[in-house]
C-alpha positions as CSV (number, residue, x, y, z in Angstrom):
1,M,-1.6,-20.0,-4.3
2,T,2.1,-19.8,-4.9
3,A,4.7,-17.1,-4.3
4,L,4.6,-16.5,-8.1
5,A,0.9,-15.7,-7.9
6,E,1.7,-13.1,-5.2
7,Y,4.3,-11.5,-7.3
8,L,2.1,-11.4,-10.4
9,I,-0.8,-9.9,-8.4
10,A,1.5,-7.2,-6.9
11,L,3.0,-6.4,-10.4
12,A,-0.5,-6.2,-11.9
13,L,-1.6,-3.9,-9.1
14,V,1.4,-1.6,-9.5
15,A,0.9,-1.4,-13.3
16,L,-2.8,-0.6,-12.9
17,L,-2.0,2.0,-10.2
18,G,0.5,3.6,-12.6
19,L,-2.2,3.8,-15.3
20,L,-4.7,5.3,-12.9
21,A,-2.1,8.0,-12.1
22,N,-2.6,9.0,-15.8
23,P,1.1,10.0,-16.5
24,W,0.5,10.8,-20.2
25,M,-2.8,12.6,-19.7
26,V,-4.6,10.3,-22.1
27,W,-6.7,8.4,-19.6
28,M,-10.0,7.1,-20.3
29,P,-13.7,7.8,-20.2
30,T,-15.5,7.4,-16.9
31,P,-16.8,3.8,-17.5
32,A,-13.2,2.6,-18.2
33,L,-11.9,4.5,-15.2
34,M,-14.5,2.9,-12.9
35,A,-13.6,-0.6,-14.3
36,A,-9.9,0.1,-13.6
37,V,-10.7,1.3,-10.0
38,L,-12.7,-1.9,-9.5
39,F,-9.7,-4.0,-10.7
40,V,-7.4,-2.1,-8.4
41,A,-9.8,-2.8,-5.4
42,I,-9.9,-6.5,-6.3
43,L,-6.1,-6.8,-6.7
44,V,-5.6,-4.9,-3.4
45,A,-7.9,-7.4,-1.6
46,L,-6.1,-10.4,-3.1
47,Y,-2.7,-9.0,-2.2
48,A,-3.8,-8.1,1.3
49,G,-4.8,-11.8,1.6
50,F,-1.3,-12.9,0.8
51,V,0.2,-10.5,3.2
52,Y,-2.2,-11.5,6.0
53,R,-1.6,-15.2,5.5
54,E,2.1,-15.2,5.2
55,R,4.0,-17.1,8.0
56,A,7.7,-17.2,8.8
57,A,9.3,-20.6,8.5
58,D,12.3,-19.7,10.7
59,E,14.1,-16.8,12.3
60,R,15.8,-15.6,9.2
61,D,12.5,-15.6,7.2
62,A,10.9,-13.7,10.1
63,L,13.7,-11.1,9.9
64,H,13.3,-10.8,6.1
65,R,9.6,-10.2,6.5
66,A,10.1,-7.6,9.2
67,L,12.7,-5.8,7.1
68,A,10.3,-5.8,4.1
69,G,7.5,-4.5,6.3
70,R,9.7,-1.8,7.7
71,A,10.8,-0.7,4.2
72,A,7.2,-0.6,3.0
73,F,6.1,1.4,6.1
74,L,8.9,4.0,5.7
75,T,8.3,4.3,2.0
76,A,4.6,4.9,2.5
77,L,5.4,7.4,5.3
78,A,7.9,9.3,3.1
79,L,5.7,9.5,0.1
80,L,2.6,10.6,2.0
81,T,4.7,13.2,3.8
82,L,6.0,14.5,0.4
83,A,2.4,14.6,-0.9
84,L,1.3,16.5,2.1
85,I,4.2,19.0,1.6
86,Y,3.5,19.4,-2.0
87,Q,-0.2,19.9,-1.5
88,G,0.4,22.3,1.3
89,A,2.6,24.3,-0.9
90,T,-0.1,24.5,-3.5
91,H,-2.7,25.2,-0.9
92,A,-4.9,22.3,-1.9
93,I,-4.6,19.6,0.7
94,D,-6.6,16.5,-0.1
95,P,-8.0,15.3,3.3
96,F,-7.1,11.7,2.5
97,I,-3.4,12.4,2.6
98,P,-3.2,13.4,6.2
99,A,-5.9,10.8,7.1
100,T,-3.9,8.0,5.5
101,L,-0.7,9.3,7.1
102,A,-2.4,9.3,10.5
103,A,-4.0,5.9,10.0
104,T,-0.7,4.4,9.0
105,I,1.1,5.7,12.0
106,L,-1.8,4.6,14.3
107,A,-1.8,1.1,12.8
108,K,1.9,0.8,13.5
109,L,1.4,1.8,17.1
110,V,-1.5,-0.5,17.7
111,A,0.2,-3.4,16.1
112,R,3.3,-2.8,18.1
113,A,1.4,-2.6,21.4
114,W,-0.6,-5.8,20.5
115,A,2.6,-7.7,19.6
116,S,4.2,-6.6,22.8
117,R,1.3,-7.7,25.0
118,R,1.0,-11.0,23.1
119,N,4.7,-12.0,23.5
């Protein structure tokens, strides 16, 4: 698949996630919602395949990929922290928020340790 396919899958995923967020409170009956969740799961799996298979061609490309990964990590960390603060203020913390935050941080630590031992 080409880089265009990667971008199209990423854009479709973001659009579908936006619809699942139900910003206009008009979202769907349960069967349509379940179908949308299924499509999100499929698109996430496809996108993860692109991320897993990507290889740097040279040092500059490796730097660009590292910077993109860092930006994605910090964005996820910031948004999960904001969600945790908001839910803490409303006294309704969804257990998936701190679990995802912890998993993200642990994955970063494990990947860093693995990369250090490998190189």
